[in-house]
Structures are given as C-alpha cells and as structure tokens.
C-alpha positions as CSV (number, residue, x, y, z in Angstrom):
1,X,-36.5,-6.0,-35.3
2,X,-37.5,-7.3,-31.9
3,X,-34.3,-9.2,-31.7
4,X,-32.3,-6.0,-32.2
5,X,-34.1,-4.2,-29.4
6,X,-33.5,-7.1,-27.0
7,X,-29.8,-7.1,-27.9
8,X,-29.6,-3.4,-27.2
9,X,-31.3,-3.7,-23.8
10,X,-29.1,-6.7,-23.0
11,X,-25.9,-4.8,-23.8
12,X,-27.1,-1.8,-21.7
13,X,-27.9,-4.0,-18.7
14,X,-24.6,-5.8,-18.8
15,X,-22.7,-2.5,-19.1
16,X,-24.6,-0.9,-16.2
17,X,-24.2,-4.0,-14.1
18,X,-20.4,-4.2,-14.7
19,X,-20.0,-0.5,-13.8
20,X,-22.1,-0.9,-10.7
21,X,-20.1,-3.9,-9.4
22,X,-16.7,-2.5,-10.3
23,X,-17.6,0.7,-8.3
24,X,-18.9,-1.4,-5.4
25,X,-15.8,-3.6,-5.2
26,X,-13.2,-1.0,-5.9
27,X,-11.3,0.1,-2.8
28,X,-8.8,2.9,-2.2
29,X,-5.2,1.8,-1.6
30,X,-4.7,0.8,1.9
31,X,-2.3,3.0,3.8
32,X,-0.5,1.8,6.9
33,X,-0.7,3.9,10.1
34,X,3.0,4.8,9.7
35,X,2.4,6.1,6.2
36,X,-0.6,8.2,7.4
37,X,1.5,9.7,10.2
38,X,4.4,10.4,7.8
39,X,2.0,12.2,5.4
40,X,0.5,14.2,8.2
41,X,3.9,15.3,9.5
42,X,5.4,16.3,6.1
43,X,5.3,19.5,4.1
44,X,6.8,20.5,0.8
45,X,9.5,23.2,0.8
46,X,10.4,24.9,-2.4
47,X,14.1,25.2,-2.8
48,X,16.1,28.0,-4.3
49,X,17.8,28.2,-7.6
50,X,21.5,27.7,-6.9
51,X,24.5,27.8,-9.1
52,X,27.2,25.2,-8.3
53,X,30.6,25.6,-9.9
54,X,32.2,22.5,-11.6
55,X,35.9,22.6,-10.7
56,X,38.3,20.4,-12.5
57,X,42.1,20.6,-12.4
58,X,41.9,23.6,-10.1
59,X,39.8,25.7,-12.4
60,X,36.1,26.4,-12.9
61,X,34.9,24.5,-16.1
62,X,31.2,25.5,-15.9
63,X,28.2,25.7,-13.6
64,X,25.3,23.6,-12.6
65,X,22.0,25.4,-12.3
66,X,19.8,23.4,-10.0
67,X,16.5,23.9,-8.2
68,X,15.6,21.2,-5.7
69,X,12.5,21.1,-3.6
70,X,12.0,18.8,-0.6
71,X,9.4,16.9,1.3
72,X,10.4,17.5,4.9
73,X,9.3,16.6,8.5
74,X,7.6,19.7,9.8
75,X,8.6,19.3,13.4
76,X,12.2,18.5,12.7
77,X,12.5,21.3,10.2
78,X,11.2,23.9,12.7
79,X,13.6,22.5,15.4
80,X,16.7,23.3,13.3
81,X,19.0,26.1,14.6
82,X,19.4,27.6,11.1
83,X,16.4,28.0,8.8
84,X,15.8,25.0,6.5
85,X,16.4,26.8,3.2
86,X,19.8,28.2,4.3
87,X,20.8,24.9,5.9
88,X,19.9,23.0,2.7
89,X,21.6,25.4,0.4
90,X,24.8,25.2,2.5
91,X,24.6,21.4,2.6
92,X,24.0,21.2,-1.2
93,X,27.2,23.1,-1.9
94,X,29.1,20.6,0.3
95,X,27.5,17.6,-1.4
96,X,27.5,18.8,-5.0
97,X,31.0,20.4,-5.0
98,X,32.6,17.8,-2.7
99,X,31.3,14.7,-4.5
100,X,31.3,14.0,-8.2
101,X,27.7,13.1,-8.5
102,X,27.5,14.1,-12.2
103,X,30.3,13.7,-14.8
104,X,29.7,16.5,-17.2
105,X,32.0,15.0,-19.8
106,X,30.0,11.8,-19.8
107,X,26.4,12.0,-18.7
108,X,25.5,8.6,-20.1
109,X,26.1,7.0,-16.7
110,X,24.1,9.7,-14.8
111,X,21.2,8.2,-12.9
112,X,18.6,10.7,-11.7
113,X,17.2,8.3,-9.0
114,X,20.6,7.7,-7.6
115,X,21.3,11.5,-7.6
116,X,18.1,12.1,-5.6
117,X,19.0,9.4,-3.1
118,X,22.5,10.7,-2.7
119,X,21.3,14.2,-2.1
120,X,18.6,13.1,0.3
121,X,21.1,10.9,2.3
122,X,23.7,13.7,2.3
123,X,21.3,16.3,3.5
124,X,19.9,14.1,6.2
125,X,23.5,13.4,7.3
126,X,24.4,17.1,7.4
127,X,21.1,17.9,9.2
128,X,21.7,15.1,11.7
129,X,18.4,13.3,11.4
130,X,15.7,12.1,9.1
131,X,14.5,15.6,8.1
132,X,14.2,15.1,4.4
133,X,11.8,12.5,3.1
134,X,12.0,13.1,-0.6
135,X,14.0,15.2,-3.0
136,X,12.3,16.7,-6.1
137,X,14.6,17.9,-8.9
138,X,12.8,20.8,-10.6
139,X,15.8,21.9,-12.7
140,X,19.2,20.5,-13.3
141,X,21.2,22.0,-16.1
142,X,24.7,22.8,-17.1
143,X,26.4,25.9,-18.5
144,X,30.0,25.7,-19.7
145,X,32.4,28.5,-19.0
146,X,32.4,29.3,-22.7
147,X,28.6,29.6,-22.6
148,X,28.7,32.0,-19.6
149,X,31.4,34.1,-21.4
150,X,29.4,34.2,-24.6
151,X,26.2,35.3,-22.8
152,X,28.1,38.0,-20.8
153,X,29.9,39.4,-23.8
154,X,27.3,39.3,-26.6
155,X,24.3,41.4,-25.9
156,X,23.0,41.1,-29.5
157,X,23.8,37.4,-29.9
158,X,20.9,35.0,-29.5
159,X,21.1,33.5,-26.1
160,X,21.2,29.8,-25.8
161,X,19.3,28.0,-23.2
162,X,21.1,25.9,-20.6
163,X,21.4,22.2,-21.6
164,X,19.2,19.9,-19.5
165,X,21.1,16.9,-18.1
166,X,19.6,13.6,-19.3
167,X,20.3,10.5,-17.3
168,X,21.1,7.1,-18.6
169,X,17.4,6.2,-18.8
170,X,16.6,9.3,-20.9
171,X,14.9,11.1,-18.0
172,X,15.4,14.8,-17.4
173,X,14.8,16.6,-14.1
174,X,11.3,18.1,-14.1
175,X,9.7,17.2,-10.8
176,X,7.1,19.7,-9.5
177,X,5.6,20.4,-6.2
178,X,1.9,19.4,-5.8
179,X,-0.3,22.4,-6.7
180,X,-1.6,22.9,-3.1
181,X,1.9,23.0,-1.8
182,X,3.0,25.6,-4.4
183,X,0.2,27.9,-3.1
184,X,1.2,27.3,0.5
185,X,4.9,28.0,-0.2
186,X,4.0,31.1,-2.2
187,X,1.9,32.4,0.7
188,X,4.6,31.7,3.2
189,X,7.2,33.8,1.4
C-alpha cells in the first residue's frame, strides 16, 4: 500500500515539474523589427462581393461570384487618389477578366495559392506600389449562364447554390478576416 502512495506522489511530482519547466523555457516566436513594423502599419479591408463575367468565344458563359478581402498598408491606402475599395474593384475586373486565372471547364489545375499571389501582384501593379500585403479569398464560386437563367425564370423551382471552386489540392476559398478586424470594418461602414 505504501508503495502505491509513493508511486502516486512520484508521478504527480514529475508531472508538475515537467509542466513548470516547459512553461519556463517556452518562448514566444521571435518577430523581426521589420515584421513588427509591417504588422503595425497594416489593416484588414473587407472587400465587396463582385460578379465577374466569364467570356469565351465572344459570349458570356457564366459568372464568378467572388469576395476578396485584403491586408493593406494603412498609409499607402489613405494616400490613394481613389478610395481603396473602388480602386480594388476596378483592378479586379481588369485582372480577372483580362487574365485566364481560372479555367472553368477544368478546375483540376486551379491552385488557390497561385490565384492569391496573382491577384496580389496584379493589384499592387495597378495601384503602383506595395499597398496589398495579403489577399484573403472569402468566396469564389461559379454560376453558369444556364444556372442564372433557371434562377431568373423559375420562382417555384428549388434554387441551387453556386458551386464552390475547388483547387487541385482540394482546398476551397473560405478565408476570413480576424474577428477584431471584422468589428472594425463594420464600424467603419
């Protein structure tokens, strides 16, 4: 019986000691000064839901529904001649309509990470500077022309939801703004 009590005390002491030492020796990730400055100068901007037509052979084949949000440089965003949301929406139409970033017929080669990078680089090029740090894809879906016609003509028919676009790695776009940034964006509108 005494052996069992000593074993229990020994296990408790070892457990408490290991927790104590792990807390004492754990350290937060080290951020460089450049990373701290970038975080201090950035803010999240919630984008608008936009509809981009997919044009093939001179005719509209369907529509992309996309909602993108951005991590931006505060000072550079305020220095723009046109407000950021309007500038970004205009630039997105140029990027998404002008470039074939997504092949709707074959989405097996679609790469979400490359899409985000292409949009970020295109936006920064159009805004003439490193204004956008990160692109968050909250929604990226496709509606064919037939789906739009069916929805418009059939009030009693069960509506189908847009089809989420899945990239070659099986990921769908579902990025979200940090909770504190959502509240700040909602208060600013």
